[in-house]
N, C-alpha and C positions, 0 to 999 in steps of 0.2 A: 827191770831195765838192768842189762848186762854192763857192769864196770869192770873195766880192766886197769891194770894199773899200769901208770904214764910210762913205765920203762916197757911196758909190753907194747901199748899205741906206739909209741915212737919207733919201735922195730918193726910194726905192723906198716904204718906209713912208709917208713923207707923201703921196706920190702915192696909194698905196693908201688912208689915209684920206681924201684928200680925194673921191676917187671913190666910198667907202663913203658920205659924206655927200651926194654927188649923187644916188646910189641911192635914199638913205632920202628925200630930197626928192621925187624923180620917183616912188618908190613911193606918197608919201601923196597926191599931186597925183592919180596914175592911181586911185585909190582913191575919191578925192573924186569924180572924174567916173564910175567906174564904180557909186558909190552914186547919184548923180543920175540917170544911166541907167537903173538897177534900179528906180526910183523912178518914173520915167516909163512905163516897162514896165509895172510893177505896177498903174499905176493903169488901164491898159486891161482890159476883160473878157477879152479872150483871152490875156492875158499876153505879146501880141507886138507890136511895133511894126517897121515898114518906114520905116527913113531911107535916103534915095537907094538905093544899091545895096546895104545892110546890113539884116540881119534881126536885130534883138533880141529875144532870148526869155527868159522867166523861166520855169523848170519846177521844179516839187517834185520832190524825189528823196527816197527813205527808204534807210536800211543798218542792218543789223543789227552789234553789236559786244559783245564780253565782257567784263565787267568782272574785269580780272585781279587786282584786290585782292581783291573778293567770291569769284572763283572759288578762288582759294588759300584764303582763310579756310574756304571749305566742302570742299574736297577737296584739301589739302595734299600727298598722295601723288601725285595724278593731275598736278597743278600741277608738282610738281618734276618727273616725269618726262617732261613735254612743255616744260619751260622751255630755251630756249637761250640762253646768252650770247655776246654777240660784243663783241670789242673794236674800238675806234675811235679815231683821233686827232682833237683838237679843236683848232684854230688860232685864236688869239686875239691881238689888238693892244690895247694900251691905251694 
């Protein structure tokens, strides 16, 4: 197992936190731009805009899903039979 010096670990944690803050800020900025572009696109009859060599389109899609909670309440034995439990690691920095 690799071991870093405490100073190096501290620097990496601080850099990680800084990068995560930058990612958050950039994501918020990108989301705001996306919302503005979606609003402009939605305002057109065709829900499509051509801006220079970019085509913006807004398409409605549907999907079906099963409510696991309701299915389990209605059919507990079937739900238990088809339930798959998986384990995973969660990494956090506070």
